[in-house]
FIBAMAR-143007 format. One record per residue (C-alpha): residue number from 1; x negated, y negated, z. Coordinates in nm, 3 decimals, decimal comma. Layout:
REM residues N
<atom NUM <X Y Z>>,
...
REM end
This chain:
REM residues 140
<atom 1 <0,000 0,000 -0,001>>,
<atom 2 <-0,099 -0,347 -0,084>>,
<atom 3 <-0,141 -0,590 0,213>>,
<atom 4 <0,119 -0,880 0,203>>,
<atom 5 <-0,024 -1,226 0,228>>,
<atom 6 <0,089 -1,434 0,532>>,
<atom 7 <0,079 -1,805 0,575>>,
<atom 8 <0,032 -2,092 0,317>>,
<atom 9 <-0,210 -2,120 0,037>>,
<atom 10 <-0,455 -2,393 0,005>>,
<atom 11 <-0,276 -2,551 -0,290>>,
<atom 12 <0,053 -2,552 -0,095>>,
<atom 13 <-0,110 -2,740 0,191>>,
<atom 14 <-0,263 -2,988 -0,054>>,
<atom 15 <0,077 -3,058 -0,219>>,
<atom 16 <0,230 -3,115 0,136>>,
<atom 17 <-0,056 -3,366 0,211>>,
<atom 18 <-0,007 -3,541 -0,113>>,
<atom 19 <0,369 -3,579 -0,053>>,
<atom 20 <0,306 -3,725 0,302>>,
<atom 21 <0,048 -3,973 0,165>>,
<atom 22 <0,289 -4,096 -0,110>>,
<atom 23 <0,573 -4,135 0,156>>,
<atom 24 <0,323 -4,336 0,387>>,
<atom 25 <0,217 -4,548 0,101>>,
<atom 26 <0,584 -4,651 0,037>>,
<atom 27 <0,699 -4,672 0,397>>,
<atom 28 <0,414 -4,881 0,541>>,
<atom 29 <0,468 -5,203 0,321>>,
<atom 30 <0,848 -5,175 0,382>>,
<atom 31 <0,796 -5,153 0,756>>,
<atom 32 <0,553 -5,453 0,748>>,
<atom 33 <0,819 -5,667 0,563>>,
<atom 34 <1,083 -5,560 0,819>>,
<atom 35 <0,872 -5,674 1,111>>,
<atom 36 <0,787 -6,010 0,951>>,
<atom 37 <1,158 -6,072 0,891>>,
<atom 38 <1,213 -5,994 1,259>>,
<atom 39 <0,955 -6,251 1,355>>,
<atom 40 <1,112 -6,512 1,118>>,
<atom 41 <1,450 -6,450 1,289>>,
<atom 42 <1,296 -6,550 1,614>>,
<atom 43 <1,198 -6,878 1,460>>,
<atom 44 <1,543 -6,946 1,334>>,
<atom 45 <1,697 -6,846 1,668>>,
<atom 46 <1,468 -7,097 1,852>>,
<atom 47 <1,550 -7,364 1,585>>,
<atom 48 <1,924 -7,300 1,636>>,
<atom 49 <1,889 -7,397 1,992>>,
<atom 50 <1,791 -7,751 1,903>>,
<atom 51 <2,097 -7,793 1,688>>,
<atom 52 <2,302 -7,868 1,995>>,
<atom 53 <2,079 -8,159 2,087>>,
<atom 54 <2,088 -8,303 1,741>>,
<atom 55 <2,474 -8,270 1,723>>,
<atom 56 <2,517 -8,430 2,066>>,
<atom 57 <2,297 -8,714 1,979>>,
<atom 58 <2,485 -8,771 1,651>>,
<atom 59 <2,827 -8,768 1,825>>,
<atom 60 <2,697 -9,014 2,089>>,
<atom 61 <2,504 -9,263 1,872>>,
<atom 62 <2,648 -9,212 1,522>>,
<atom 63 <2,315 -9,150 1,384>>,
<atom 64 <2,056 -8,863 1,371>>,
<atom 65 <1,764 -8,858 1,620>>,
<atom 66 <1,416 -8,939 1,513>>,
<atom 67 <1,230 -8,728 1,750>>,
<atom 68 <1,260 -8,453 2,013>>,
<atom 69 <1,240 -8,711 2,291>>,
<atom 70 <1,518 -8,915 2,144>>,
<atom 71 <1,738 -8,607 2,132>>,
<atom 72 <1,642 -8,501 2,482>>,
<atom 73 <1,482 -8,173 2,349>>,
<atom 74 <1,189 -8,022 2,533>>,
<atom 75 <1,095 -7,784 2,247>>,
<atom 76 <1,077 -7,411 2,257>>,
<atom 77 <0,812 -7,142 2,207>>,
<atom 78 <0,841 -6,772 2,170>>,
<atom 79 <0,623 -6,470 2,106>>,
<atom 80 <0,573 -6,561 1,745>>,
<atom 81 <0,667 -6,921 1,740>>,
<atom 82 <0,413 -7,175 1,866>>,
<atom 83 <0,663 -7,469 1,870>>,
<atom 84 <0,983 -7,608 1,779>>,
<atom 85 <1,049 -7,975 1,737>>,
<atom 86 <1,300 -8,229 1,613>>,
<atom 87 <1,153 -8,478 1,373>>,
<atom 88 <1,278 -8,787 1,170>>,
<atom 89 <1,636 -8,774 1,065>>,
<atom 90 <1,714 -8,472 1,300>>,
<atom 91 <1,506 -8,225 1,106>>,
<atom 92 <1,427 -7,925 1,321>>,
<atom 93 <1,102 -7,744 1,259>>,
<atom 94 <0,985 -7,410 1,394>>,
<atom 95 <0,618 -7,338 1,349>>,
<atom 96 <0,481 -6,988 1,368>>,
<atom 97 <0,168 -6,932 1,573>>,
<atom 98 <-0,123 -6,696 1,620>>,
<atom 99 <0,102 -6,413 1,743>>,
<atom 100 <0,297 -6,394 1,416>>,
<atom 101 <0,200 -6,180 1,122>>,
<atom 102 <-0,086 -6,331 0,910>>,
<atom 103 <0,159 -6,367 0,620>>,
<atom 104 <0,365 -6,630 0,816>>,
<atom 105 <0,106 -6,763 1,059>>,
<atom 106 <0,111 -7,149 1,065>>,
<atom 107 <0,411 -7,150 0,831>>,
<atom 108 <0,745 -7,319 0,920>>,
<atom 109 <1,119 -7,282 0,907>>,
<atom 110 <1,307 -7,617 0,875>>,
<atom 111 <1,668 -7,688 0,944>>,
<atom 112 <1,786 -8,020 0,794>>,
<atom 113 <2,109 -8,179 0,898>>,
<atom 114 <2,349 -8,367 0,678>>,
<atom 115 <2,619 -8,577 0,830>>,
<atom 116 <2,973 -8,591 0,678>>,
<atom 117 <3,063 -8,967 0,758>>,
<atom 118 <3,433 -8,890 0,720>>,
<atom 119 <3,464 -8,600 0,969>>,
<atom 120 <3,145 -8,652 1,172>>,
<atom 121 <3,055 -8,282 1,113>>,
<atom 122 <2,691 -8,184 1,058>>,
<atom 123 <2,597 -7,930 0,801>>,
<atom 124 <2,270 -7,756 0,799>>,
<atom 125 <2,028 -7,662 0,511>>,
<atom 126 <1,746 -7,413 0,582>>,
<atom 127 <1,414 -7,425 0,413>>,
<atom 128 <1,053 -7,414 0,504>>,
<atom 129 <0,723 -7,278 0,390>>,
<atom 130 <0,786 -6,903 0,479>>,
<atom 131 <0,822 -6,704 0,167>>,
<atom 132 <1,192 -6,660 0,060>>,
<atom 133 <1,163 -6,262 0,079>>,
<atom 134 <1,101 -6,297 0,459>>,
<atom 135 <1,395 -6,534 0,530>>,
<atom 136 <1,743 -6,409 0,622>>,
<atom 137 <2,002 -6,439 0,344>>,
<atom 138 <2,147 -6,742 0,515>>,
<atom 139 <1,814 -6,924 0,459>>,
<atom 140 <1,719 -6,867 0,095>>,
REM end
């Protein structure tokens, strides 16, 4: 009787290793993009907190604030955001710091208010230097 082979052959193991390598090559960039988008979301969340100060200033004074101090906003920082500030015309800027991925480090997310004189309602436009593929769909 002929002995039966048990286990896997070398070629079968090499095929499995090649398949795992291809899957890793596809999954790693997708995961990196996912983590960058999560970091950008932190910046937008911190910038959203400043919207209240801009809106209160606008309702009280009938104009947009020119700085964080005028709006009574002390700024905000996070794990990936080095600072959030209100600038001229109520523009809110979140700047990503050293803790953020190198693809967005030192880049910004900007929320720009536009006042409707008839209703007194502020509408917000999102922009910034962060690449569009990393921004949420509400900010493209």
